[in-house]
TORKOL-4160 file (C-alpha; in steps of 0.2 Angstrom, whole numbers, padded with zeros to 4 digits, m for minus):
86
<pt num="1" X="m0926" Y="0266" Z="m0109"/>
<pt num="2" X="m0923" Y="0282" Z="m0100"/>
<pt num="3" X="m0917" Y="0273" Z="m0085"/>
<pt num="4" X="m0903" Y="0265" Z="m0096"/>
<pt num="5" X="m0897" Y="0282" Z="m0101"/>
<pt num="6" X="m0899" Y="0290" Z="m0084"/>
<pt num="7" X="m0890" Y="0276" Z="m0075"/>
<pt num="8" X="m0874" Y="0278" Z="m0086"/>
<pt num="9" X="m0876" Y="0261" Z="m0093"/>
<pt num="10" X="m0877" Y="0268" Z="m0111"/>
<pt num="11" X="m0860" Y="0275" Z="m0108"/>
<pt num="12" X="m0853" Y="0259" Z="m0101"/>
<pt num="13" X="m0859" Y="0250" Z="m0116"/>
<pt num="14" X="m0850" Y="0263" Z="m0127"/>
<pt num="15" X="m0834" Y="0261" Z="m0117"/>
<pt num="16" X="m0835" Y="0242" Z="m0119"/>
<pt num="17" X="m0836" Y="0244" Z="m0138"/>
<pt num="18" X="m0821" Y="0256" Z="m0137"/>
<pt num="19" X="m0811" Y="0243" Z="m0128"/>
<pt num="20" X="m0816" Y="0230" Z="m0141"/>
<pt num="21" X="m0810" Y="0242" Z="m0155"/>
<pt num="22" X="m0794" Y="0245" Z="m0146"/>
<pt num="23" X="m0791" Y="0226" Z="m0145"/>
<pt num="24" X="m0795" Y="0224" Z="m0164"/>
<pt num="25" X="m0784" Y="0238" Z="m0169"/>
<pt num="26" X="m0769" Y="0231" Z="m0159"/>
<pt num="27" X="m0772" Y="0213" Z="m0165"/>
<pt num="28" X="m0779" Y="0213" Z="m0183"/>
<pt num="29" X="m0776" Y="0231" Z="m0187"/>
<pt num="30" X="m0783" Y="0242" Z="m0200"/>
<pt num="31" X="m0779" Y="0240" Z="m0218"/>
<pt num="32" X="m0767" Y="0226" Z="m0214"/>
<pt num="33" X="m0757" Y="0237" Z="m0202"/>
<pt num="34" X="m0757" Y="0234" Z="m0183"/>
<pt num="35" X="m0758" Y="0249" Z="m0171"/>
<pt num="36" X="m0746" Y="0251" Z="m0157"/>
<pt num="37" X="m0753" Y="0253" Z="m0139"/>
<pt num="38" X="m0748" Y="0271" Z="m0139"/>
<pt num="39" X="m0756" Y="0274" Z="m0155"/>
<pt num="40" X="m0773" Y="0266" Z="m0149"/>
<pt num="41" X="m0772" Y="0276" Z="m0133"/>
<pt num="42" X="m0769" Y="0293" Z="m0142"/>
<pt num="43" X="m0783" Y="0289" Z="m0155"/>
<pt num="44" X="m0796" Y="0283" Z="m0143"/>
<pt num="45" X="m0791" Y="0291" Z="m0127"/>
<pt num="46" X="m0799" Y="0308" Z="m0130"/>
<pt num="47" X="m0816" Y="0300" Z="m0134"/>
<pt num="48" X="m0815" Y="0289" Z="m0119"/>
<pt num="49" X="m0811" Y="0304" Z="m0108"/>
<pt num="50" X="m0826" Y="0313" Z="m0115"/>
<pt num="51" X="m0837" Y="0298" Z="m0112"/>
<pt num="52" X="m0831" Y="0297" Z="m0094"/>
<pt num="53" X="m0836" Y="0315" Z="m0092"/>
<pt num="54" X="m0853" Y="0312" Z="m0098"/>
<pt num="55" X="m0855" Y="0297" Z="m0087"/>
<pt num="56" X="m0850" Y="0307" Z="m0072"/>
<pt num="57" X="m0862" Y="0321" Z="m0077"/>
<pt num="58" X="m0876" Y="0308" Z="m0078"/>
<pt num="59" X="m0871" Y="0300" Z="m0062"/>
<pt num="60" X="m0871" Y="0316" Z="m0052"/>
<pt num="61" X="m0852" Y="0316" Z="m0049"/>
<pt num="62" X="m0844" Y="0332" Z="m0043"/>
<pt num="63" X="m0839" Y="0345" Z="m0055"/>
<pt num="64" X="m0820" Y="0343" Z="m0052"/>
<pt num="65" X="m0821" Y="0325" Z="m0058"/>
<pt num="66" X="m0830" Y="0330" Z="m0074"/>
<pt num="67" X="m0818" Y="0344" Z="m0077"/>
<pt num="68" X="m0803" Y="0332" Z="m0074"/>
<pt num="69" X="m0810" Y="0320" Z="m0087"/>
<pt num="70" X="m0813" Y="0334" Z="m0099"/>
<pt num="71" X="m0796" Y="0342" Z="m0096"/>
<pt num="72" X="m0788" Y="0325" Z="m0099"/>
<pt num="73" X="m0795" Y="0323" Z="m0116"/>
<pt num="74" X="m0787" Y="0339" Z="m0123"/>
<pt num="75" X="m0768" Y="0334" Z="m0121"/>
<pt num="76" X="m0772" Y="0317" Z="m0128"/>
<pt num="77" X="m0780" Y="0325" Z="m0143"/>
<pt num="78" X="m0766" Y="0337" Z="m0146"/>
<pt num="79" X="m0753" Y="0322" Z="m0145"/>
<pt num="80" X="m0763" Y="0312" Z="m0157"/>
<pt num="81" X="m0764" Y="0327" Z="m0169"/>
<pt num="82" X="m0745" Y="0330" Z="m0168"/>
<pt num="83" X="m0742" Y="0311" Z="m0170"/>
<pt num="84" X="m0753" Y="0311" Z="m0186"/>
<pt num="85" X="m0744" Y="0326" Z="m0193"/>
<pt num="86" X="m0727" Y="0318" Z="m0191"/>
């Protein structure tokens, strides 16, 4: 089981679940309301970026790649917060 996590496959599985969630939100919706692609990106994007940073750390990627994934999550999160307040 430790090999499953250290190889990054656990993060891959979570990313697949995120993609399935995005497809469901855009097709079926939530409480009868479909989400736009931009709304799904802003809602799920920060989490996906954080998962990519974790995967990079588990796989031994260089620190600039990990920092890039972490830095990309923040503006997506801010845009989502601003969108939800409007």
